[in-house]
N, C-alpha and C positions, 0 to 999 in steps of 0.2 A: 636751810631748808631743803628737802628732799625735791626736786626737778620733777621726778616722777609722780604724778598726780591724776586720779581718778580718769585712767584708759582704759577701762576694765572690758570694755564692748572690744576693742581693738584686740587687746591682749589673749580674750578669749579665741577670738577669729583664729591669730596665728595659732593658738594651739592647739586646735581643733585640725587646723590642717597639718601642723606638724605629724597630730596622733597619726594621720592616713599613711598607708605606707607606701604610695607612690610617690614618686618625684613632684617638687611643688616649685611654681616661679610664680612668685609673689612681688608686686608693683606697690611702695607707698611712695605717696608724692604731697605736697602740699607745701604752703607758703614757708618761707623761711623763718625760722624760731618758734614754731609751733609745735615742737615736740618730737618729729619723727626717730630722730636717731635714738634717744632718752628711750622711746617705745621699744625701739629695738633690741638695743643694749639691755634692757629689762626682760624681754622674752628671751636673748640667749646666755645670761648670766647662770642658770643651771644645763646647758645644753654643749652640744663638740661644735665649736662655731671658730670662723675665722671671718674677720671684721677689717674690711679694706675700705681707706677713707681717702680718695684722689683729692688733690688741689689744683690749682690753675696753674698747672707747669705742662711741658711737653710730652708726646705721646712715650717716647724711650722712657722716660722717667717715670710716668705710671706704671708701665710695664715693668721696670726694674722694681720699681717698690709693690706693685701686687706679687710677684715671685720671693721677695723677702719677706712677704706675713705667709706664704706657701710653705716657703721652707723652715721659717721659725717654729710656725705651727708645727711642723713634723720633724723638729728638732736637725735639720739639715742644712748643709750651706747652700748658699744660694748660687744657683745654676747660672752657667754663661748663657742664656737665652736670649735672641735678640728680636724673635717675631710673637706674636700673642697666639699664633695658630699652636706653635708648639710651647707656649708657656700653658695655652690649655690642656695639652697633651701630658705635661709634666704633672700637671695638677690632676688629670685624671686618672694616672696611675697610682697617684699615692691615697683617692679614696678607697675606702672599705665598702664592700658591696654590702656588706650586714648593718655595719655601724651609720647610724645617720649622722649625716653633717648639714650644717647650717653655712652657707656662703653669702656675707652681707656685703654689698659691693654700694656704699654710700656715694651721696652726690654724682651719680653716673652722668650727666649732661657733663661734668668735666672732662669726661673720659670722650665725650663725641666731640665737644668742642676741639680736643686736640687731635682726635683721629674721627672723621666722620664716618669710617669705615667699620667703627666698633658696633652698633647694631647689626649691621650683615655678619659681623664673626660671632657676636653673640647669638644669633640665629641660627647658623650653622653649627655650631656646637653644641647647643642646645638639643636641636634638632638630632645629630649624629650620634651623641654620645649621653648627654646629662640627662635627658628625658627617661631614660629605663637605668638610672640609677636612683641610688638612697639617698638623693639628695635636696636642699631644701634651700633654693636661692631667691635672695631676698635683693631688689633694686631700689634703691630709695634718690630722690630729687629732689631738689627745692625750686627749679626753675619750671613754675607749671606748664607755661607753655610747651617747653621744650620735652618733656614728659608727656605732654598729651598729643604730640605730634610725632615725636622719634620713638615713642616706646609703645604708647599705646594708639594712636592714631593708624588708619587704615593702611594707607600708602607706608608703614613701620617696617621693617624685615620682623621685628619681633611680634607685630599683629598676631593675636590668635594662640599665642604661645602661653601666656600669662596663665595661673591657675586660681589666681585672685588678686583682688587689689581694694588698696585705702586711699582714700583721700582724706588725708587727717585735716582736720577742722580747727579751727581756735575753740577755746571753752565757751560754753555760757556762761552765763551771772552766776550762776547757782556751782557749775563747778570751779570757777575763779575765786569764788568766795573761799575755796578751802587754802586758798593761799595765805589768809588773814585768818586762822582760826581765832585767836583769840581779838577780833575789832568787834566794835559793834556795828550793825550793818548801815549804818547813818555813813560813818567812815570808810566801809567799803564800797558802797555806791558812788561815793566821792573820788575813791581812787580806781575802783573801775571806770568811772567816767572820763577820764586823763590817759589814763594808760591802758585801758580795754582788757582783750582777753587771751593774748599772746602769753604763753607761759615766762618767755624769757623777759619780756618787760614787765609782768606781774612782779616778778624775782627782782628787778633794778630799785623797785619803791621798797622803800624801809618804813616798816609798819607801826615803827614808834616814834616816826616824824611826821608830823603834819602836814597836808596836803600840798601846801605852799612851800613850806621847805624840801618836799621831794620834788616839785615841780622846777625847783631853783638849782637843787643838787644835782637830778638827774636828766634835766631837760633842755635845762637851759647853757649849763655849763658843757664848754665846746671839746672838753676832753671825754666826756660822757658819751657811751655805747650811744642813747637814745639820741644823742644831738644829731648824730650823721645817718640815723636810723634810716628813714624816709628814701634818704637820697641813694645810699647802697642800695637798698631793696630794688626801686625801680631801675637804678642801671644795671644791675642782675638780671632784669627782666626784658628791658626794652632799647633798643637802639638808639633813640630820640627822646631821653624823658622830658628833656624842656619842657615840649608840648603839652605833656602830660600831666605834668608839674601844675601847669596853667589851667589844667581842665578841673584837677584835684582840687586846688584853692577856689575855684568859682563854685565847685558844688560845695564846699565848706560854709558856701555863704548863701547859694540858689540852689533851684532844685529843678525849675524846668529846662529843657533845651536850649529856648531861645534865652534866657538869663545865662547859662554856663557858656552858649556860644558866644554872646556878646562881652561877658566878663574875660573871657578866655581869650578872644580876640582871635576866634575860630571859624571859619565860615561854615554855616548853620548845615549845610548838604557834607559837608566833610566832618561834623562833628560824630556821626553816628559810627565810624570804623573805631574813632578811639575812644567812644563810650563802651563799645562791644569788649575791646582788649581789657579795660577796666573791670568790667563785670567777669570775664572768665578770670581775670588774676585774684577775683573774690576782692576784691578792694572797693567796690561801690555795689551798691543794689538798686534798682527801680521799685516803684510802688506804685500803684492806681488804688482809687478809693473803691473799696471792699465792695458796695452795693451793685457796683459796674460790672457788667458780665462781660463787655466785649467793648472797653473804653479807647477812645480815640489815642494819637500818638498825641495830644495836645494835653492830656489827661495824666500823662505820664511824669512820675517826680524820680530824682537822681538822689540818692544820700549816701555818703561815705559808710562803709559797714568796720573798719575796724576804727576805735575809739581814736588811738592814739595818732592814727592818720587825720583824723578828727580835728583833733588838739593842735596839732602841729600847723595841719592849713589852715585851720581858724583864726590862731594866733602869732605863731611864728612865722611862717612861709612868707606871708603878707609883711613882714616888719623885719626883715632878714637883716637890715642893716643895722636898725636899731639892737637887735639880738646880738649882733656879733660887738658893737659898739658899748651901749650900754644895759644890758642885759636887767639891772634892777630896777630902769623904767619901765621897760616892756612889763615887766611882774604887777609893778605896784599900778602902772596908771591905765594900763591894757586889759591885762588879765584877769586881775584880782576884779577891779568892776564889773566884767562881764563871767565870772566862774560861775557864781549862784545859775544864773541863765542857762548857761552851757550845761549844768550838770542836771538842772530840771528837764532838758530836751533828752538824756541820756536815762531820767529816771523813767521816761517811757518805756524802754527797751525792758529793763527792770521788770516794770509792770507787765510788760505784754508777756514777756517768759513766765511769769507767774501764772496769768490766766491760761498759758497754753498747758502748764502744767497740771491746773485745777481741772484742766477740761478731759484731757489723758486720763483723770484718776478720777472722773465722773464725780467731783465736786461741785459742779456748777447744777443750776437748775435746768437748764438745757443745754444738749449737744450743739458744738459750733462747727462749721466745717471751712470759715474762712475767720481769721483774725489781722486785722491791721490799723490804717487810718481810713476816715473817711472826709473829704472834703468837697467844696462845690460852690458854685454860685448862688445867693441866695434869691427865691424866686421872687420876680418882678423890681429885684434893683436892677438901677439902671447903671449904676458905678461898676465897671470891670474888679474893682479893688474890693468891694464889698460881698467879701467871701465869708463863709463859714467853716470850721475845721474842729474836728473830734479828734481828739489823742486816740483812742481806741474803738474799735467797733468791731464786734464778731454777729455771724449770721447764720443760721440755719435756714437756706432757702425752701427746703422740701415744709417744714412745718413753719413757716413765715416768723420766726424769732429772730428778734436782733437784739444784742447789749450794746449799751454805749456808756462810754469810761473816760473818765478825766484824770491827767495827774497832774499834780499842785507839789512842789517841792518846797512845801511851806510848812509852819507847825500852825497849831489851833485853827485851822481851816473850818470856816463854818458851813457844815455840810447842807443846811438846809437852803441856804443861798448856794452855794454852789452845784447844786441839784436844779437850781429853778435857771441858773444861766445855761445847765446842759438842757435845759428842755426846749430853752429858746433857739438853739439850734438845731438840735433834734426835730423841731418842726419843719425845718427845710431838707429833711431828709426826705425825699421820695419814694424810697423801696416800701414798696406794699403797702401804703401808707394808708389809713382806716381799715386796715386788715392783719395787720402784725402784732404782734404781742412783744413789747417791750421791756427789758430789764436793763438796770443801769448799776454800775460801779464806780468808785470815787477811789482812788488814791493819794495820801497825803504823808506827810512826816507825823501829823497826829490831828485829830479834829477837835474841834472844841465840845464840851459835854457828848462825847460821841456815845457813853453806854444812856444818854436820856432823850437823845431824840430819835423818833419813832419814824422815819422814812424808810427805815430797813425793811419794815413790814409792810407799811402801806403803799409804798411806791415801788417796792420791789428792788431795792438799791443796797446793795453790798457796800461796808466803808472798810477800806485796807489801810492801814497804818504801818509803821514803821515796825512796832512790835509782831504785828502778823507777819511781815515777811523775814523777821528774826527767825518766828517760829518755823516757818518753811526754810530757810535753809539751815538751820540746826538740824533738822532730821537728815539731810545730806551729810553735815559733820559728822552725826554719830555713827 
């Protein structure tokens, strides 16, 4: 399967900048495996270009490899040069003043690790020579923290030099579905719930095998890429990944700062600095009840953003000894009994994306400005555990309109009974109570007598099943 899928917006951005006559300095960064290199390779496939991929090696070896790439492109012998300054000058002498040339330097942080002076050297050469040439320079990096500090940060010598930047993000569900064009929507959601939305991870799963077989073959097998992936990524980004792993494990099962600190055995007053790093790395996200404009810190919940990380830290990392000794027991006795419930929570992500798309396309009965979850304490309840939680809630504060939704990863759901249960929870939501206009939506694999019930019109309740979601992603496939 072609790894390059649906990056049209980013590709158009690069081509638009390429069409300009002045020199360009584009920075592309994002977490490992997200598809940065594939994007650039797709961009340069019909252009005069030099692609240089450093490795984790010494500074002299980096320079030698760079010179070899330049010499090979211009069909020359590699010169004997020992400094980057002279290497840049050698490159400059071979640039045609008329012909557009693309120079790609992938994994730029590897150069910086070997030689901290690299940003200053690139800044000097860009300012003195390259910014006036017909050059299209692209710098890529997978270390988000290093790219943000050493390339994009205000204290970086390269600050202010870029003419554009792309932070390449993981796919949305609708885009990830393109990796499995022949699968029904139910199977796609199951795979997405486990493997997530990173291109490389999506390609690891075999669409011809069952979800359980894929988990066994591609996640629980020690020699497979995904087995070491989370550990590898954290070691690339963090000096002390052990504490972060404990926090990720805690977030996989808990959401509040107090619960996370207790489970990870981290002092609560120290937890915030770790959470900020994980937020910056795009591994977690925080959420507050949709209807609260200025929530207090105790109203903030934290979640793992990447589905594969969530699966690993929910099932594998806490049971690492069992995983190493007897993965079959882990699969059969721990993962399988909880898998449907786990997928059900990820199903909410799909439903949320569907609603955002509907909103963007103007297909909802009102235009909402916020969408997320809603939770809180039931008024008058003495027990602090007597809480309500609503899977989806969307609001338009100006018009005082609100949408409540529930997501059930089940077949033959009774929509009337489910709406009744939802209304009971809605009664606890105080947002513009007595003045608001309420709308409802229910998601499920399928509904009992969907075409016969009348709640769609009498209660302004939409019923969305897997067939509706199939129709939604089919448009993307086409």
